[in-house]
N, C-alpha and C positions, 0 to 999 in steps of 0.2 A: 414868844421866843425867849429862851433862857439866856442869861448873860454870857455863858460860855459859847452859845451858838452865835451870838452877836459878834464876839471877839473873833471867832473862827471865820465868819463871813467877811469881816473887815480885813482880816489878815489875808484871806483868799483874794479879795479884790486887789489889794496892794501887791500881792505876789504875782498876780497876772499882769502887772505893769500899769494898772490903773492909777491915775492921779485923782485925788479927791479933796474937796474942801470939807471943812467941818460940817457945814450946812448940808451938803450933798450926802455925806455919810449919815448924818442924823436922820435925814428923810428916808434914806434907804433902809436903815435899821429900826426906824420908828422910835427914836429916842431924842432927847433934847440936844441942841448943839453943845451945851456945857458937858453933857455926858459923852458925846462923841469926841470932844477935845480931850477929856480926861482919858478916854479909852486909847486914843492915838498916842498920847504922852506915855501911857503905861506900856503899850506895845513897843514904843520906840526904845524902851529900856532893854528889851530883849532882841529886837530886830533893827537893822540899819534904816530907820525912817528919818526923813527930814521934812521940816516945814519950810517950804520954799515960797515965801511970800503969801502964805495962806493956802497953798496947795501942798498937800502931803503926798509923799511918794517914797518908794524904796530908793535909798542912796545907791548910786552906781559904784561907789568906791573911789571914783576919780573926782577930786574937788573941782567944782565948777562945771562938771559934765552933766548934761541933762539926759 
């Protein structure tokens, strides 16, 4: 899988409302947890993602809202 495909899959999972941990995403994309964390951090620069106690999700826009 190409890096672009991995980013697209991660973005799609999150866009569908999935909540993922770094470890889960790493396993799903067959990359290291360090790589998965770096990917999520980069995606969060462009999309409203939050790390909610180790669980990454799309931010709803309302602070404190899950």
